[in-house]
C-alpha positions as CSV (number, residue, x, y, z in Angstrom):
1,M,-13.7,13.8,7.5
2,S,-10.5,11.8,7.3
3,L,-10.2,9.2,4.5
4,L,-9.0,6.5,6.9
5,N,-9.3,6.5,10.7
6,L,-8.2,4.0,13.3
7,E,-9.4,4.5,16.7
8,N,-7.9,2.5,19.8
9,V,-7.3,-0.5,17.7
10,T,-5.9,-3.4,19.7
11,L,-4.6,-6.8,18.2
12,R,-3.5,-9.7,20.6
13,F,-1.9,-13.0,19.6
14,G,-2.4,-15.1,22.7
15,G,-0.4,-13.2,25.5
16,L,1.3,-10.9,22.9
17,T,-0.1,-7.5,22.2
18,A,0.9,-6.7,18.6
19,V,-1.0,-3.4,18.4
20,D,-1.8,-1.6,21.5
21,R,-4.6,1.0,21.4
22,L,-3.4,2.6,18.2
23,S,-5.2,5.7,17.0
24,F,-4.4,7.7,13.8
25,S,-6.1,9.1,10.8
26,V,-4.9,9.6,7.1
27,E,-6.1,12.7,5.3
28,K,-7.3,12.5,1.8
29,G,-4.4,13.5,-0.8
30,E,-1.5,13.0,1.7
31,V,1.4,10.6,2.0
32,F,1.4,9.1,5.5
33,A,4.3,7.0,6.6
34,I,4.6,4.4,9.5
35,V,8.1,3.8,10.7
36,G,9.6,1.9,13.7
37,P,12.0,-0.9,14.6
38,N,11.5,-4.4,13.4
39,G,8.6,-6.0,15.4
40,A,6.9,-2.5,16.0
41,G,3.6,-3.8,14.5
42,K,3.9,-1.7,11.2
43,S,2.9,-4.4,8.8
44,T,0.3,-5.7,11.3
45,V,-1.4,-2.4,10.9
46,F,-1.7,-3.0,7.2
47,N,-3.1,-6.5,7.8
48,L,-5.6,-5.0,10.0
49,I,-6.7,-2.5,7.4
50,S,-6.6,-5.2,4.8
51,R,-8.9,-7.3,7.1
52,F,-6.5,-10.2,7.3
53,Y,-6.8,-9.8,11.1
54,D,-9.7,-9.0,13.4
55,P,-8.8,-6.5,16.2
56,A,-9.8,-7.3,19.8
57,E,-10.9,-3.7,20.3
58,G,-11.3,-0.5,18.3
59,S,-12.7,0.7,15.1
60,I,-11.5,1.2,11.4
61,T,-13.3,3.2,9.1
62,F,-12.5,4.1,5.5
63,D,-14.3,6.7,3.4
64,G,-17.2,6.5,5.6
65,H,-17.4,2.6,5.6
66,D,-16.9,0.5,8.6
67,L,-14.0,-2.0,7.5
68,L,-14.6,-4.2,10.4
69,K,-17.9,-5.2,8.8
70,S,-16.2,-6.1,5.4
71,K,-14.4,-9.0,4.1
72,P,-10.9,-8.6,2.5
73,S,-12.5,-8.5,-1.0
74,G,-14.9,-5.8,0.2
75,V,-11.9,-3.5,1.3
76,A,-10.7,-3.8,-2.3
77,A,-14.0,-2.8,-3.7
78,Y,-14.1,0.4,-1.4
79,G,-10.9,1.5,-3.1
80,V,-8.0,0.2,-1.0
81,A,-5.0,-1.5,-2.7
82,R,-1.8,-2.7,-1.2
83,T,1.7,-4.2,-2.0
84,F,3.5,-6.6,0.2
85,Q,7.0,-6.9,1.8
86,N,7.5,-10.2,-0.1
87,I,6.5,-9.6,-3.6
88,E,3.2,-11.4,-4.6
89,L,3.1,-11.7,-8.4
90,F,2.3,-14.5,-10.9
91,E,5.7,-15.6,-11.8
92,H,4.8,-17.4,-15.1
93,A,2.7,-14.5,-16.5
94,T,3.7,-11.3,-18.3
95,V,3.9,-7.9,-16.8
96,L,0.8,-7.0,-18.8
97,Q,-1.1,-10.0,-17.6
98,N,-0.2,-9.2,-13.9
99,L,-1.4,-5.7,-14.3
100,L,-4.7,-6.8,-15.9
101,V,-5.3,-8.8,-12.9
102,G,-5.6,-5.6,-11.0
103,R,-8.7,-4.7,-13.1
104,H,-10.6,-7.6,-11.7
105,R,-12.6,-5.7,-9.3
106,H,-13.9,-3.4,-12.1
107,R,-15.4,-6.4,-14.1
108,R,-19.2,-6.3,-14.7
109,S,-19.7,-9.4,-16.8
110,N,-20.9,-12.8,-16.1
111,L,-19.8,-16.4,-17.3
112,V,-22.3,-16.4,-20.2
113,S,-21.3,-13.0,-21.4
114,E,-17.6,-13.9,-21.1
115,I,-18.2,-17.3,-23.0
116,F,-19.8,-15.4,-26.0
117,F,-17.6,-12.4,-25.6
118,T,-20.4,-9.9,-26.1
119,P,-20.0,-6.4,-27.2
120,A,-20.1,-5.3,-23.6
121,V,-17.5,-7.6,-22.6
122,R,-15.3,-6.5,-25.6
123,K,-15.8,-2.9,-24.5
124,Q,-14.7,-3.7,-21.0
125,E,-11.7,-5.5,-22.1
126,I,-10.6,-2.6,-24.3
127,Q,-11.0,-0.2,-21.5
128,N,-9.1,-2.3,-19.1
129,R,-6.3,-2.7,-21.6
130,H,-6.1,1.1,-22.1
131,Y,-6.0,1.8,-18.4
132,V,-3.2,-0.9,-17.8
133,E,-1.2,0.6,-20.7
134,E,-1.3,4.0,-19.2
135,I,0.2,2.6,-15.9
136,I,2.9,0.8,-18.0
137,D,3.8,4.2,-19.5
138,F,3.6,6.0,-16.1
139,L,6.0,3.6,-14.4
140,D,8.3,3.2,-17.4
141,L,7.6,-0.4,-17.8
142,Q,7.4,-0.6,-21.6
143,P,10.7,-2.5,-22.0
144,Y,9.2,-5.4,-19.8
145,R,5.6,-5.2,-21.0
146,D,5.5,-8.8,-22.5
147,K,8.2,-10.5,-20.3
148,M,7.6,-13.0,-17.7
149,I,7.8,-12.1,-14.1
150,A,10.1,-14.9,-13.4
151,G,12.9,-13.5,-15.7
152,L,12.8,-9.9,-14.3
153,P,15.4,-8.3,-11.8
154,Y,14.0,-7.8,-8.3
155,G,13.8,-3.9,-8.6
156,V,11.5,-4.2,-11.7
157,R,9.3,-6.7,-9.9
158,K,8.7,-4.2,-7.1
159,V,7.5,-1.5,-9.6
160,V,5.2,-4.0,-11.2
161,E,3.6,-4.8,-7.9
162,V,2.9,-1.1,-7.4
163,G,1.6,-1.1,-11.1
164,R,-0.9,-3.9,-10.3
165,A,-2.1,-2.1,-7.1
166,L,-2.6,1.0,-9.2
167,A,-4.6,-1.0,-11.9
168,T,-7.4,-1.4,-9.3
169,D,-7.9,2.4,-9.4
170,P,-7.6,2.9,-5.7
171,K,-8.3,5.8,-3.4
172,L,-5.9,4.6,-0.9
173,L,-2.7,2.7,-1.7
174,L,-0.8,0.9,1.1
175,L,2.9,0.4,0.3
176,D,4.6,-2.1,2.6
177,E,8.3,-1.3,2.4
178,P,8.5,-0.1,-1.1
179,A,12.2,0.7,-1.0
180,S,13.1,-2.7,0.6
181,G,15.9,-4.5,-1.4
182,L,16.2,-1.5,-4.0
183,S,19.4,0.1,-5.0
184,V,20.0,3.8,-4.3
185,E,18.9,4.8,-7.9
186,E,15.8,2.5,-7.7
187,T,14.9,4.1,-4.5
188,T,15.2,7.5,-5.9
189,D,12.8,6.4,-8.7
190,M,10.4,5.1,-6.2
191,R,10.4,8.5,-4.5
192,W,9.5,10.3,-7.5
193,W,6.7,7.7,-8.4
194,I,5.1,7.9,-5.0
195,D,5.0,11.7,-5.3
196,D,3.6,11.5,-8.8
197,I,1.0,8.9,-7.6
198,R,-0.3,11.5,-5.3
199,R,0.0,14.5,-7.2
200,Q,-1.0,13.3,-10.7
201,M,-3.1,10.5,-9.9
202,G,-4.8,11.9,-6.8
203,I,-4.3,8.9,-4.8
204,T,-3.6,8.9,-1.0
205,V,-0.7,7.0,0.1
206,L,-0.1,5.1,3.5
207,M,3.4,3.6,3.6
208,V,5.5,1.4,5.9
209,E,9.2,2.0,5.3
210,H,12.6,1.8,7.0
211,D,14.4,4.2,4.6
212,M,14.2,7.5,6.4
213,G,15.5,9.3,3.2
214,L,12.4,8.1,1.4
215,V,10.1,8.8,4.3
216,S,11.5,12.4,4.7
217,G,11.4,13.0,1.0
218,V,7.8,12.0,0.3
219,S,5.7,12.1,3.6
220,D,3.5,14.8,4.8
221,R,3.2,13.1,8.2
222,V,4.9,10.2,10.0
223,L,3.7,7.9,12.8
224,A,6.5,6.2,14.7
225,M,5.6,2.9,16.5
226,A,7.3,0.7,19.0
227,D,5.8,-2.4,20.7
228,G,2.7,-2.0,18.8
229,A,2.0,1.6,20.2
230,E,2.5,5.2,19.1
231,L,5.8,6.8,19.9
232,A,5.4,10.1,18.0
233,L,3.2,11.6,15.3
234,G,4.0,14.7,13.3
235,T,6.2,15.7,10.3
236,P,9.2,13.7,9.4
237,Q,11.6,16.2,11.1
238,Q,9.5,16.3,14.3
239,V,9.4,12.6,14.5
240,Q,13.1,12.0,13.8
241,S,14.0,14.5,16.5
242,H,11.6,13.1,19.0
243,P,13.3,11.8,22.2
244,A,11.2,8.6,22.4
245,V,12.1,7.8,18.8
246,I,15.8,8.3,19.2
247,E,15.8,6.1,22.2
248,A,13.7,3.3,20.4
249,Y,16.3,3.4,17.5
250,L,19.5,4.1,19.2
251,G,19.0,3.3,22.9
252,A,18.5,5.2,26.1
253,S,22.2,6.4,26.1
254,A,21.8,8.3,22.8
């Protein structure tokens, strides 16, 4: 059974169809990319999976769970984490503190035990700190560990947001344009991290991305979209050479 499955999903905003009868599945352990021109509906698909939007039609299931019956917090509890096109971090907190926020879904304490800092709470805090420190090492964030987000370069912030998503210990990681705004060197680093996230951490990755070099380098399969619908689905090479994809990017004359 596929880890994630969308079946005939449709989303409308008034008279505009943002996603049009879209169906695809993501298998456990793969890197799956969604590509397409601006306005194709790529990030809208992420918002549907994250339960920010309710589809007019269709079904979305994850690891055997019907996501359409869940709230956004329930999606995270099932093991889905995401990043955003516009970085969403706590500007006046440190890198370490931002990553610790990602451990929130694993908290098992209550207000009283937190106030008295019981042995169980202390053990939980130590475990969370160890987990986050491993992510800091994994993403080479040691030089920035105790620095405020507000003073960090854009590229480092992007990596921190990936780290916070990883801190939730997800089964599926949604990366919304991870290479956006990055330099060539930073994009290369992101490519290796995505590959390591899949291979070393065993996390399935669903990615929206415009950088076809990154897409080709890490993806097992690619879905190309335009006007909210599927254009092509296959390997990166198959999708890039598909006539409908070439037309959508370059025009009919190409």
